[in-house]
Backbone as CSV, one residue per row, in Angstrom:
resi,resn,N_x,N_y,N_z,CA_x,CA_y,CA_z,C_x,C_y,C_z
1,MET,131.267,47.617,-16.783,131.658,47.781,-15.384,130.979,49.015,-14.792
2,GLU,130.482,48.867,-13.555,129.807,49.988,-12.919,130.823,51.030,-12.446
3,THR,130.446,52.288,-12.548,131.280,53.357,-12.020,130.836,53.683,-10.613
4,ILE,131.630,54.463,-9.915,131.294,54.790,-8.534,129.999,55.584,-8.443
5,GLU,129.666,56.310,-9.516,128.431,57.092,-9.508,127.195,56.187,-9.441
6,ASN,127.333,54.956,-9.913,126.192,54.044,-9.934,126.050,53.225,-8.648
7,ARG,127.036,53.337,-7.769,126.973,52.591,-6.527,125.984,53.250,-5.573
8,LYS,125.477,52.454,-4.642,124.430,52.951,-3.771,124.633,52.447,-2.349
9,ILE,124.461,53.347,-1.383,124.535,52.960,0.016,123.179,52.400,0.426
10,LEU,123.162,51.148,0.863,121.916,50.476,1.194,121.589,50.531,2.682
11,SER,122.590,50.741,3.511,122.375,50.761,4.962,121.907,52.132,5.415
12,LYS,121.432,52.177,6.671,121.001,53.422,7.283,121.811,53.680,8.548
13,LEU,121.809,54.920,9.018,122.415,55.200,10.307,121.675,54.397,11.373
14,GLY,122.413,53.660,12.162,121.794,52.778,13.147,121.998,51.315,12.832
15,ASP,122.357,50.999,11.575,122.713,49.627,11.237,124.105,49.321,11.784
16,ASP,124.436,48.046,11.897,125.700,47.641,12.513,126.899,47.834,11.597
17,ALA,126.669,47.958,10.308,127.753,48.149,9.356,127.221,48.914,8.153
18,ALA,128.151,49.490,7.398,127.778,50.197,6.168,127.705,49.201,5.026
19,VAL,126.658,49.326,4.204,126.451,48.406,3.082,126.473,49.207,1.785
20,LEU,127.424,48.881,0.937,127.596,49.588,-0.333,127.340,48.624,-1.489
21,LYS,126.375,48.947,-2.328,126.055,48.086,-3.464,127.116,48.237,-4.549
22,ILE,127.742,47.119,-4.904,128.743,47.107,-5.966,128.111,46.701,-7.298
23,SER,127.202,45.718,-7.225,126.481,45.265,-8.415,125.202,44.598,-7.943
24,ASP,124.414,44.095,-8.881,123.188,43.394,-8.501,123.481,42.094,-7.771
25,GLU,124.726,41.643,-7.833,125.105,40.368,-7.219,126.005,40.524,-5.997
26,MET,126.440,41.753,-5.701,127.407,41.899,-4.611,127.262,43.217,-3.868
27,VAL,127.387,43.134,-2.558,127.515,44.327,-1.718,128.805,44.227,-0.920
28,LEU,129.383,45.391,-0.637,130.546,45.508,0.232,130.033,45.972,1.593
29,VAL,130.417,45.284,2.656,129.913,45.600,3.996,131.112,45.930,4.886
30,GLN,131.077,47.108,5.513,132.237,47.594,6.268,131.848,48.049,7.669
31,THR,132.741,47.789,8.621,132.531,48.242,9.987,133.876,48.518,10.642
32,ILE,133.851,49.266,11.735,135.075,49.574,12.465,134.762,49.600,13.958
33,ASP,135.661,49.060,14.753,135.445,49.020,16.198,136.792,48.934,16.901
34,ALA,136.906,49.581,18.037,138.122,49.527,18.851,137.779,49.950,20.270
35,PHE,138.486,49.406,21.246,138.238,49.835,22.620,139.442,49.540,23.500
36,THR,139.397,50.060,24.710,140.468,49.883,25.683,140.355,48.501,26.334
37,PRO,141.397,48.034,26.990,141.431,46.651,27.489,140.378,46.322,28.542
38,LEU,139.832,45.110,28.412,138.969,44.529,29.428,139.713,43.477,30.240
39,HIS,140.751,42.887,29.640,141.444,41.758,30.253,142.943,42.031,30.324
40,ASP,143.582,41.563,31.387,145.010,41.822,31.575,145.901,40.976,30.677
41,ASP,145.420,39.807,30.271,146.210,38.966,29.376,146.150,39.578,27.976
42,PRO,147.279,40.039,27.452,147.244,40.750,26.162,146.769,39.887,24.998
43,VAL,147.050,38.586,25.038,146.587,37.711,23.965,145.065,37.593,23.998
44,ILE,144.513,37.378,25.200,143.053,37.304,25.332,142.416,38.622,24.923
45,GLN,143.037,39.747,25.314,142.501,41.051,24.933,142.467,41.211,23.418
46,GLY,143.524,40.785,22.756,143.544,40.854,21.300,142.456,40.011,20.673
47,LYS,142.235,38.825,21.229,141.214,37.919,20.686,139.808,38.475,20.878
48,LEU,139.509,38.971,22.075,138.143,39.461,22.302,137.873,40.740,21.514
49,SER,138.928,41.531,21.262,138.763,42.715,20.415,138.442,42.323,18.976
50,ALA,139.111,41.286,18.493,138.832,40.793,17.143,137.415,40.244,17.058
51,CYS,137.019,39.494,18.085,135.665,38.933,18.113,134.626,40.043,18.073
52,ASN,134.821,41.066,18.881,133.882,42.178,18.936,133.810,42.919,17.604
53,SER,134.948,43.088,16.954,134.988,43.799,15.669,134.269,43.023,14.571
54,LEU,134.556,41.734,14.473,133.950,40.915,13.424,132.449,40.729,13.619
55,ASN,132.009,40.760,14.868,130.601,40.496,15.146,129.655,41.508,14.504
56,ASP,130.138,42.717,14.219,129.271,43.696,13.565,128.960,43.295,12.123
57,LEU,129.885,42.596,11.469,129.572,42.052,10.137,128.597,40.895,10.267
58,TYR,128.866,40.011,11.218,127.985,38.858,11.417,126.569,39.300,11.774
59,ALA,126.475,40.435,12.488,125.151,40.958,12.859,124.321,41.327,11.639
60,MET,124.980,41.562,10.507,124.289,41.872,9.260,124.045,40.610,8.425
61,GLY,124.385,39.448,8.993,124.244,38.207,8.248,125.381,37.966,7.275
62,VAL,126.469,38.728,7.413,127.608,38.651,6.490,128.734,37.865,7.162
63,HIS,129.186,36.782,6.527,130.239,35.971,7.128,131.450,35.771,6.216
64,ASP,131.389,36.261,4.990,132.530,36.182,4.079,133.369,37.452,4.263
65,VAL,134.341,37.378,5.163,135.180,38.540,5.486,136.410,38.509,4.592
66,ILE,136.606,39.570,3.813,137.712,39.572,2.851,138.937,40.330,3.363
67,SER,138.777,41.168,4.396,139.947,41.870,4.926,139.665,42.457,6.301
68,VAL,140.730,42.547,7.096,140.684,43.226,8.391,141.924,44.103,8.507
69,LEU,141.720,45.351,8.873,142.819,46.266,9.164,142.853,46.511,10.668
70,VAL,144.016,46.305,11.279,144.137,46.455,12.728,144.330,47.918,13.088
71,ILE,143.601,48.365,14.113,143.788,49.693,14.692,144.396,49.478,16.069
72,MET,145.565,50.068,16.313,146.255,49.793,17.567,146.934,51.045,18.093
73,ALA,146.886,51.206,19.419,147.568,52.325,20.071,148.082,51.847,21.416
74,PHE,149.223,52.366,21.829,149.742,52.015,23.150,150.663,53.124,23.651
75,PRO,150.782,53.245,24.976,151.601,54.324,25.548,153.093,54.087,25.352
76,GLU,153.852,55.167,25.465,155.300,55.108,25.271,155.964,54.113,26.210
77,ASP,155.464,54.036,27.446,156.139,53.207,28.456,155.619,51.772,28.512
78,MET,154.703,51.400,27.636,154.225,50.024,27.629,155.209,49.142,26.871
79,PRO,155.644,48.030,27.471,156.590,47.149,26.778,156.065,46.700,25.426
80,LYS,156.927,46.724,24.431,156.499,46.345,23.087,156.070,44.879,23.014
81,THR,156.583,44.063,23.945,156.177,42.652,23.949,154.678,42.519,24.216
82,ILE,154.114,43.408,25.057,152.682,43.373,25.338,151.890,43.741,24.086
83,ALA,152.364,44.786,23.387,151.700,45.186,22.140,151.728,44.046,21.125
84,LYS,152.856,43.367,21.041,152.975,42.252,20.095,152.030,41.111,20.458
85,GLN,151.876,40.864,21.771,150.969,39.800,22.203,149.508,40.156,21.913
86,MET,149.149,41.419,22.112,147.801,41.854,21.756,147.548,41.641,20.273
87,LEU,148.522,42.025,19.484,148.398,41.877,18.030,148.328,40.397,17.648
88,ARG,149.127,39.568,18.326,149.104,38.131,18.035,147.728,37.540,18.319
89,GLY,147.150,37.917,19.466,145.826,37.429,19.808,144.790,37.852,18.788
90,PHE,144.865,39.104,18.354,143.927,39.634,17.361,144.048,38.857,16.048
91,VAL,145.283,38.695,15.570,145.504,38.025,14.290,145.127,36.551,14.372
92,ASP,145.467,35.898,15.481,145.137,34.480,15.632,143.629,34.260,15.576
93,PHE,142.872,35.128,16.248,141.420,34.980,16.225,140.888,35.180,14.804
94,CYS,141.366,36.211,14.126,140.914,36.479,12.758,141.258,35.317,11.828
95,ASN,142.461,34.774,11.978,142.863,33.642,11.138,141.933,32.451,11.351
96,ALA,141.572,32.198,12.604,140.674,31.089,12.907,139.289,31.302,12.302
97,GLU,138.915,32.561,12.086,137.624,32.899,11.501,137.677,32.944,9.971
98,GLY,138.863,32.786,9.411,139.009,32.920,7.965,138.911,34.361,7.510
99,ALA,139.314,35.286,8.398,139.250,36.727,8.111,140.677,37.265,8.030
100,PRO,141.220,37.465,6.830,142.637,37.826,6.683,142.960,39.239,7.176
101,VAL,143.961,39.342,8.039,144.473,40.646,8.472,145.510,41.090,7.447
102,ILE,145.253,42.203,6.763,146.117,42.598,5.651,146.905,43.879,5.928
103,GLY,146.759,44.447,7.126,147.490,45.673,7.438,146.848,46.393,8.612
104,GLY,147.111,47.697,8.694,146.527,48.476,9.766,147.341,49.713,10.090
105,HIS,147.138,50.235,11.280,147.826,51.458,11.676,148.022,51.461,13.186
106,THR,149.203,51.907,13.625,149.543,51.950,15.044,150.007,53.355,15.412
107,ILE,149.528,53.834,16.557,149.954,55.137,17.061,150.306,55.025,18.539
108,LYS,150.989,56.046,19.069,151.233,56.139,20.502,150.047,56.858,21.142
109,ASN,149.651,56.390,22.319,148.456,56.911,22.980,148.609,56.691,24.481
110,PRO,148.043,57.568,25.309,148.188,57.395,26.759,147.604,56.085,27.284
111,TRP,146.666,55.464,26.535,146.020,54.233,26.985,145.971,53.255,25.822
112,PRO,146.246,51.972,26.061,146.227,51.017,24.948,144.838,50.836,24.354
113,ILE,144.797,50.723,23.054,143.552,50.506,22.300,143.846,49.488,21.205
114,ILE,142.892,48.610,20.952,143.023,47.700,19.814,141.643,47.403,19.243
115,GLY,141.603,47.275,17.928,140.353,46.981,17.234,140.628,46.755,15.770
116,GLY,139.570,46.794,14.974,139.764,46.531,13.566,138.721,47.153,12.668
117,ALA,139.136,47.421,11.437,138.224,47.826,10.365,138.020,46.594,9.491
118,CYS,136.795,46.086,9.469,136.514,44.798,8.833,135.635,44.993,7.598
119,THR,135.960,44.264,6.546,135.213,44.350,5.291,134.766,42.954,4.872
120,GLY,133.491,42.838,4.529,132.950,41.588,4.039,132.178,41.790,2.758
121,VAL,131.863,40.702,2.097,131.050,40.762,0.880,129.881,39.792,1.022
122,SER,128.804,40.106,0.321,127.618,39.258,0.358,126.735,39.579,-0.836
123,HIS,125.715,38.762,-1.013,124.677,39.065,-1.995,123.708,40.055,-1.353
124,PRO,123.216,41.037,-2.095,122.316,42.040,-1.498,121.121,41.435,-0.764
125,SER,120.595,40.332,-1.243,119.401,39.739,-0.641,119.695,39.040,0.682
126,ARG,120.971,38.793,0.979,121.325,38.058,2.191,121.651,38.967,3.370
127,VAL,121.766,40.257,3.127,122.097,41.183,4.211,120.860,41.406,5.081
128,ILE,121.067,41.403,6.392,119.975,41.615,7.343,120.226,42.939,8.067
129,TYR,119.199,43.784,8.126,119.347,45.121,8.698,118.678,45.217,10.071
130,SER,118.914,46.321,10.746,118.281,46.551,12.045,116.821,46.952,11.894
131,HIS,116.445,47.464,10.735,115.032,47.749,10.476,114.390,46.512,9.842
132,GLY,113.078,46.442,9.849,112.391,45.320,9.230,111.607,44.452,10.194
133,ALA,111.761,44.696,11.517,110.962,43.942,12.481,109.483,44.242,12.265
134,ARG,108.649,43.203,12.390,107.221,43.353,12.094,106.369,42.853,13.259
135,PRO,105.199,43.474,13.466,104.284,42.972,14.502,104.001,41.492,14.300
136,GLY,104.052,40.738,15.386,103.878,39.290,15.301,105.187,38.532,15.362
137,ASP,106.311,39.236,15.126,107.625,38.600,15.240,107.914,38.230,16.699
138,VAL,108.810,37.258,16.868,109.335,36.947,18.198,110.791,37.394,18.249
139,LEU,111.262,37.721,19.451,112.646,38.141,19.660,113.452,36.990,20.232
140,VAL,114.624,36.775,19.648,115.508,35.691,20.072,116.890,36.272,20.381
141,LEU,117.522,35.795,21.456,118.861,36.229,21.850,119.760,35.009,21.957
142,THR,121.011,35.114,21.456,121.884,33.935,21.377,122.997,33.890,22.426
143,LYS,123.117,34.895,23.273,124.100,34.853,24.359,123.483,35.440,25.620
144,PRO,123.850,34.916,26.795,123.373,35.528,28.041,124.029,36.877,28.278
145,LEU,123.378,37.709,29.072,123.847,39.055,29.377,124.643,39.071,30.687
146,GLY,125.353,40.172,30.915,126.053,40.355,32.186,127.551,40.582,32.073
147,ILE,128.053,40.787,30.856,129.500,40.944,30.645,130.070,42.117,31.449
148,GLN,129.403,43.261,31.419,129.936,44.453,32.084,130.161,44.205,33.574
149,SER,129.190,43.624,34.231,129.290,43.420,35.675,130.306,42.337,36.020
150,CYS,130.357,41.288,35.213,131.327,40.216,35.470,132.760,40.714,35.267
151,MET,132.976,41.542,34.253,134.327,42.052,34.025,134.700,43.130,35.042
152,ALA,133.711,43.815,35.593,133.985,44.735,36.709,134.439,43.941,37.925
153,ALA,133.836,42.765,38.128,134.257,41.882,39.217,135.668,41.359,38.966
154,TYR,135.957,41.031,37.704,137.314,40.594,37.332,138.340,41.643,37.749
155,ARG,138.031,42.896,37.489,138.947,43.977,37.867,139.013,44.130,39.381
156,ALA,137.880,44.045,40.045,137.837,44.219,41.499,138.619,43.124,42.211
157,LEU,138.594,41.909,41.668,139.293,40.792,42.303,140.803,40.925,42.214
158,LYS,141.274,41.876,41.436,142.709,42.142,41.339,143.135,43.325,42.214
159,GLU,142.164,43.926,42.899,142.452,45.078,43.759,142.760,44.608,45.186
160,GLU,142.913,45.565,46.066,143.221,45.253,47.464,142.090,44.459,48.100
161,GLU,142.410,43.826,49.232,141.488,42.889,49.867,140.134,43.507,50.198
162,SER,140.123,44.763,50.604,138.850,45.406,50.968,137.910,45.525,49.769
163,ILE,138.481,45.740,48.577,137.670,45.808,47.361,137.155,44.418,47.004
164,GLN,138.015,43.411,47.148,137.589,42.045,46.872,136.433,41.635,47.782
165,GLU,136.520,42.037,49.045,135.484,41.653,50.010,134.125,42.237,49.641
166,MET,134.111,43.389,48.977,132.844,43.966,48.519,132.151,43.013,47.547
167,VAL,132.944,42.374,46.666,132.390,41.408,45.730,131.889,40.174,46.471
168,PHE,132.696,39.697,47.426,132.337,38.463,48.127,131.154,38.644,49.078
169,GLU,130.810,39.878,49.371,129.619,40.126,50.184,128.334,39.844,49.404
170,VAL,128.397,39.979,48.082,127.200,39.737,47.256,127.270,38.411,46.530
171,LEU,128.479,37.837,46.428,128.659,36.592,45.695,129.848,35.836,46.291
172,PRO,129.674,34.578,46.688,130.794,33.793,47.209,131.952,33.749,46.212
173,ARG,133.173,33.628,46.732,134.382,33.668,45.905,134.299,32.707,44.709
174,LYS,133.910,31.471,44.968,133.868,30.465,43.913,132.879,30.858,42.821
175,GLU,131.714,31.385,43.209,130.709,31.785,42.230,131.146,33.019,41.443
176,ALA,131.839,33.935,42.117,132.325,35.139,41.434,133.357,34.774,40.373
177,ILE,134.274,33.895,40.728,135.303,33.462,39.780,134.665,32.711,38.615
178,ARG,133.669,31.876,38.908,132.976,31.137,37.854,132.259,32.095,36.900
179,ALA,131.648,33.145,37.444,130.954,34.128,36.604,131.935,34.847,35.685
180,VAL,133.093,35.199,36.228,134.120,35.874,35.417,134.615,34.947,34.311
181,ASP,134.901,33.698,34.649,135.397,32.750,33.645,134.379,32.541,32.528
182,LEU,133.105,32.465,32.890,132.061,32.283,31.882,131.959,33.524,30.993
183,ALA,132.092,34.703,31.602,132.038,35.944,30.825,133.158,35.982,29.789
184,VAL,134.364,35.586,30.176,135.497,35.577,29.246,135.242,34.577,28.119
185,GLN,134.693,33.420,28.452,134.364,32.425,27.435,133.371,32.996,26.420
186,ILE,132.368,33.708,26.918,131.365,34.312,26.035,131.995,35.406,25.176
187,LEU,132.893,36.174,25.780,133.587,37.236,25.046,134.375,36.690,23.853
188,LEU,134.842,35.460,23.973,135.679,34.868,22.931,134.891,33.985,21.970
189,THR,133.561,33.995,22.107,132.710,33.165,21.237,132.197,33.986,20.061
190,SER,132.594,33.601,18.890,132.204,34.304,17.667,130.737,34.071,17.320
191,ASN,130.151,35.050,16.644,128.782,34.918,16.129,128.749,34.434,14.675
192,LYS,129.893,33.962,14.180,129.940,33.573,12.765,128.970,32.440,12.458
193,LYS,128.893,31.438,13.331,127.982,30.312,13.082,126.531,30.794,12.995
194,VAL,126.210,31.812,13.785,124.852,32.360,13.732,124.611,32.993,12.364
195,ALA,125.579,33.784,11.912,125.434,34.452,10.611,125.253,33.442,9.484
196,ILE,126.008,32.351,9.531,125.887,31.319,8.497,124.509,30.665,8.559
197,ALA,124.045,30.383,9.786,122.746,29.730,9.953,121.604,30.589,9.433
198,LEU,121.753,31.914,9.523,120.669,32.805,9.126,120.388,32.750,7.626
199,GLU,121.341,32.233,6.847,121.103,32.113,5.406,119.936,31.172,5.107
200,ASN,119.685,30.250,6.028,118.620,29.268,5.814,117.319,29.638,6.524
201,LEU,117.260,30.864,7.049,116.097,31.284,7.822,115.554,32.610,7.313
202,ASN,114.300,32.855,7.608,113.676,34.126,7.270,113.745,35.036,8.495
203,VAL,114.629,36.014,8.464,114.849,36.908,9.606,114.421,38.326,9.229
204,SER,113.598,38.934,10.058,113.089,40.281,9.752,114.123,41.359,10.052
205,ALA,114.824,41.233,11.180,115.811,42.223,11.603,116.807,41.560,12.531
206,ALA,118.009,42.131,12.613,119.039,41.559,13.480,120.012,42.640,13.916
207,THR,120.634,42.404,15.068,121.718,43.252,15.556,122.501,42.426,16.565
208,ASP,123.681,42.910,16.977,124.368,42.263,18.088,124.293,43.200,19.295
209,VAL,124.232,42.619,20.469,124.039,43.393,21.691,125.405,43.770,22.250
210,THR,125.708,45.075,22.244,127.007,45.542,22.738,126.814,46.716,23.695
211,GLY,127.452,47.835,23.400,127.569,48.917,24.367,126.296,49.560,24.873
212,PHE,125.200,49.454,24.132,123.946,50.077,24.565,123.054,49.122,25.361
213,GLY,123.544,47.890,25.594,122.761,46.943,26.372,121.571,46.415,25.596
214,ILE,120.883,45.453,26.187,119.755,44.830,25.496,118.626,45.823,25.259
215,ARG,118.376,46.706,26.212,117.308,47.693,26.024,117.663,48.662,24.898
216,GLY,118.891,49.139,24.886,119.307,50.101,23.876,119.276,49.545,22.468
217,HIS,119.741,48.312,22.295,119.760,47.727,20.961,118.365,47.302,20.506
218,ALA,117.538,46.867,21.454,116.134,46.583,21.108,115.418,47.868,20.716
219,LEU,115.743,48.952,21.422,115.136,50.245,21.100,115.521,50.710,19.705
220,ASN,116.767,50.457,19.321,117.208,50.834,17.981,116.407,50.081,16.918
221,ILE,116.203,48.780,17.114,115.383,48.007,16.177,113.957,48.547,16.147
222,ALA,113.409,48.838,17.340,112.029,49.330,17.424,111.860,50.655,16.681
223,LYS,112.785,51.583,16.892,112.701,52.898,16.249,112.872,52.784,14.742
224,MET,113.862,51.999,14.313,114.120,51.884,12.876,112.997,51.141,12.160
225,SER,112.312,50.264,12.880,111.234,49.482,12.279,109.853,50.080,12.520
226,GLN,109.795,51.110,13.380,108.529,51.738,13.760,107.540,50.702,14.316
227,VAL,108.029,49.976,15.313,107.217,49.006,16.043,107.546,49.163,17.526
228,ASP,106.805,48.494,18.381,107.151,48.403,19.795,107.654,46.996,20.087
229,ILE,108.545,46.911,21.059,109.108,45.621,21.453,108.786,45.373,22.916
230,LYS,108.287,44.171,23.204,108.005,43.764,24.581,108.999,42.675,24.981
231,ILE,109.710,42.902,26.088,110.674,41.927,26.585,110.124,41.306,27.859
232,SER,110.033,39.986,27.870,109.411,39.282,28.999,110.399,38.478,29.830
233,GLU,111.531,38.070,29.249,112.537,37.332,30.011,113.911,37.544,29.403
234,LEU,114.949,37.363,30.221,116.320,37.586,29.774,117.246,36.524,30.359
235,PRO,118.120,35.958,29.527,119.156,35.072,30.052,120.312,35.912,30.595
236,VAL,120.813,35.565,31.756,121.936,36.305,32.363,122.951,35.309,32.910
237,ILE,124.201,35.696,32.889,125.246,34.891,33.513,124.928,34.755,35.001
238,LYS,125.011,33.544,35.513,124.706,33.328,36.926,125.632,34.174,37.797
239,GLY,125.039,34.977,38.666,125.797,35.870,39.529,125.873,37.293,39.019
240,ALA,125.542,37.492,37.738,125.675,38.826,37.148,124.685,39.832,37.734
241,LEU,123.490,39.380,38.104,122.507,40.302,38.674,122.997,40.867,40.007
242,GLU,123.577,40.006,40.833,124.119,40.472,42.109,125.276,41.436,41.890
243,LEU,126.132,41.105,40.937,127.267,41.987,40.643,126.794,43.314,40.055
244,SER,125.780,43.259,39.218,125.230,44.484,38.637,124.678,45.409,39.712
245,GLU,124.020,44.829,40.703,123.487,45.644,41.795,124.623,46.307,42.575
246,LEU,125.714,45.567,42.771,126.877,46.119,43.467,127.487,47.283,42.697
247,PHE,127.647,47.109,41.390,128.326,48.112,40.568,127.356,49.112,39.925
248,VAL,126.081,48.971,40.200,125.033,49.870,39.701,125.061,49.946,38.162
249,HIS,124.985,48.790,37.524,125.000,48.719,36.060,123.609,48.636,35.442
250,GLY,122.587,48.320,36.243,121.231,48.288,35.716,120.908,47.103,34.841
251,LEU,121.573,45.971,35.078,121.280,44.771,34.287,119.826,44.340,34.448
252,ASN,119.273,44.512,35.638,117.887,44.112,35.888,116.885,44.939,35.102
253,GLU,117.332,46.059,34.539,116.480,46.906,33.703,116.911,46.878,32.242
254,GLY,117.860,45.994,31.921,118.317,45.858,30.543,119.272,46.940,30.094
255,ASN,119.873,47.666,31.045,120.702,48.811,30.680,122.199,48.538,30.692
256,ALA,122.635,47.413,31.239,124.067,47.133,31.337,124.682,46.937,29.952
257,SER,125.889,47.445,29.781,126.597,47.306,28.506,127.094,45.880,28.316
258,GLU,127.252,45.490,27.073,127.822,44.196,26.738,128.993,44.419,25.773
259,THR,129.836,43.423,25.667,130.912,43.417,24.677,130.891,42.064,23.985
260,ALA,131.035,42.054,22.655,130.976,40.808,21.879,129.747,39.997,22.278
261,GLY,128.617,40.689,22.402,127.388,40.049,22.868,126.715,39.202,21.817
262,GLY,125.588,38.644,22.202,124.861,37.745,21.308,124.090,38.472,20.230
263,MET,123.543,37.695,19.312,122.698,38.241,18.246,121.274,38.374,18.764
264,LEU,120.686,39.524,18.525,119.286,39.778,18.831,118.529,39.723,17.509
265,LEU,117.630,38.754,17.379,116.939,38.497,16.123,115.451,38.717,16.263
266,SER,114.862,39.345,15.266,113.415,39.460,15.153,112.985,38.570,14.000
267,ILE,112.190,37.532,14.316,111.821,36.562,13.290,110.316,36.315,13.318
268,PRO,109.723,36.001,12.162,108.313,35.619,12.164,108.095,34.405,13.064
269,GLU,106.989,34.398,13.791,106.749,33.327,14.755,106.763,31.946,14.104
270,GLU,106.285,31.887,12.854,106.238,30.595,12.183,107.634,30.065,11.835
271,GLN,108.660,30.926,11.968,110.030,30.516,11.696,110.735,29.965,12.936
272,LEU,110.088,30.066,14.096,110.740,29.689,15.350,111.147,28.214,15.350
273,GLY,110.300,27.354,14.825,110.620,25.933,14.774,111.824,25.654,13.886
274,ALA,111.883,26.309,12.726,113.009,26.126,11.813,114.296,26.645,12.444
275,LEU,114.207,27.785,13.163,115.380,28.334,13.836,115.877,27.364,14.907
276,GLU,114.955,26.827,15.688,115.344,25.889,16.744,116.042,24.669,16.158
277,GLN,115.517,24.166,15.070,116.113,22.994,14.434,117.507,23.301,13.894
278,GLU,117.651,24.455,13.229,118.939,24.825,12.636,119.983,25.128,13.715
279,PHE,119.588,25.877,14.738,120.525,26.226,15.802,120.924,24.990,16.609
280,SER,119.984,24.103,16.840,120.281,22.874,17.578,121.272,22.016,16.800
281,ARG,121.116,22.007,15.487,121.986,21.187,14.638,123.448,21.615,14.742
282,ILE,123.698,22.921,14.873,125.083,23.406,14.899,125.514,23.903,16.286
283,GLY,124.699,23.635,17.290,125.110,23.906,18.659,125.068,25.356,19.081
284,ILE,124.074,26.114,18.611,123.912,27.511,19.017,122.768,27.606,20.021
285,PRO,123.048,28.006,21.263,121.954,28.197,22.221,121.176,29.466,21.903
286,PHE,119.923,29.514,22.283,119.146,30.738,22.098,118.016,30.765,23.106
287,TRP,117.508,31.975,23.330,116.404,32.176,24.252,115.371,33.090,23.600
288,LYS,114.119,32.721,23.691,113.033,33.581,23.239,112.774,34.588,24.347
289,ILE,113.000,35.874,24.066,112.956,36.873,25.140,111.786,37.849,25.033
290,GLY,111.066,37.847,23.918,109.976,38.809,23.802,109.285,38.758,22.461
291,SER,108.578,39.842,22.169,107.773,39.880,20.949,107.727,41.297,20.383
292,VAL,107.301,41.367,19.126,107.156,42.646,18.425,105.666,42.908,18.221
293,VAL,105.243,44.136,18.550,103.835,44.522,18.404,103.747,45.848,17.660
294,LYS,102.549,46.228,17.270,102.365,47.526,16.630,102.764,48.625,17.594
295,GLY,103.347,49.702,17.057,103.763,50.795,17.922,104.514,51.866,17.174
296,THR,105.231,52.681,17.919,105.906,53.851,17.343,107.393,53.887,17.665
297,GLY,107.943,52.782,18.155,109.378,52.743,18.414,109.752,52.767,19.882
298,LYS,109.108,51.940,20.688,109.394,51.905,22.115,109.703,50.472,22.563
299,VAL,110.362,50.381,23.731,110.659,49.085,24.333,109.996,49.019,25.695
300,HIS,109.302,47.921,25.946,108.622,47.728,27.225,109.165,46.470,27.890
301,LEU,109.691,46.608,29.098,110.108,45.457,29.879,108.976,45.052,30.805
302,LYS,108.650,43.775,30.802,107.576,43.265,31.638,107.856,43.579,33.109
303,LYS,106.810,43.940,33.858,106.990,44.302,35.261,107.605,43.166,36.062
304,ASP,107.129,41.951,35.821,107.706,40.797,36.505,108.664,40.065,35.554
305,LEU,109.620,40.831,35.013,110.606,40.311,34.067,111.297,39.070,34.646
306,MET,111.325,38.003,33.865,111.935,36.756,34.317,113.402,36.715,33.893
307,PHE,114.268,36.283,34.798,115.687,36.124,34.490,116.054,34.647,34.540
308,ILE,116.714,34.188,33.485,117.164,32.804,33.396,118.665,32.810,33.645
309,GLU,119.092,32.248,34.771,120.521,32.266,35.107,121.249,31.133,34.373
310,ILE,122.322,31.506,33.702,123.091,30.577,32.880,124.464,30.348,33.517
311,ASP,124.800,29.089,33.786,126.110,28.807,34.372,126.996,27.980,33.454
312,LYS,126.543,27.788,32.201,127.326,27.035,31.228,127.023,27.570,29.825
313,TYR,128.072,27.742,29.004,127.880,28.220,27.637,128.941,27.605,26.748
314,PRO,128.608,27.093,25.561,127.233,26.936,25.079,126.590,25.732,25.701
């Protein structure tokens, strides 16, 4: 039996999760994530928090989750029924993913927070890191962008009429509501199927797009891989560009934050056909958004960057 002295950390700072080698046949992969509410429905909030937490394991190509510990905080004056509903949503989502919630910790806090510490196991050869992108690779994204701006609209639509009218000046009411509904649907869509599919593909590097936006996460891959990344087109939720301009989120420059976002994959070009076939078979949409070239760790957005508006997912 190996002792702790023989174990080795395989991941680097900048990877989506920590990877600890247990043996030649097994690695332990760990991540932690928590944030304040995006949605007023406590059950939905619990579910999207669970989705966001688990996605960091999936971003490493790891889908065998052996435990989840819930991290939860709520203010003294918040009804306990709301806390219970948040927890129910979190646990229900994890159960549906086959990720057992085995405990956690709760504290009092001025603002509610929920998230999880997730642990998975895998074979060392199956883990995919943020480094490893190579010149000649193509970049693939599995979810449209625009969550930050759509959820800002969700919040604005609950404010006084004058605030709502600001949204309707850039987007008709029906389109704004449709954009918000699509954003929530995307927030609740797990990346587990993507992680499973990657076992049958040759992937150079991977990450999930969250708080640093598409530019930030592409930059992390570029720096860790010592390459440059060129982005030529981006899928966005229909209406998100207009909302981003209103809220000054910078989606048109790739700077808007995402939550529970899609997988950003760097794959050899010759693998694109196999990826399309595998993703089509299990119903995973994807968009080819750019390429990897020789460089020193920079991201370049094409001057006439193309945006593909998405009004249905998947």
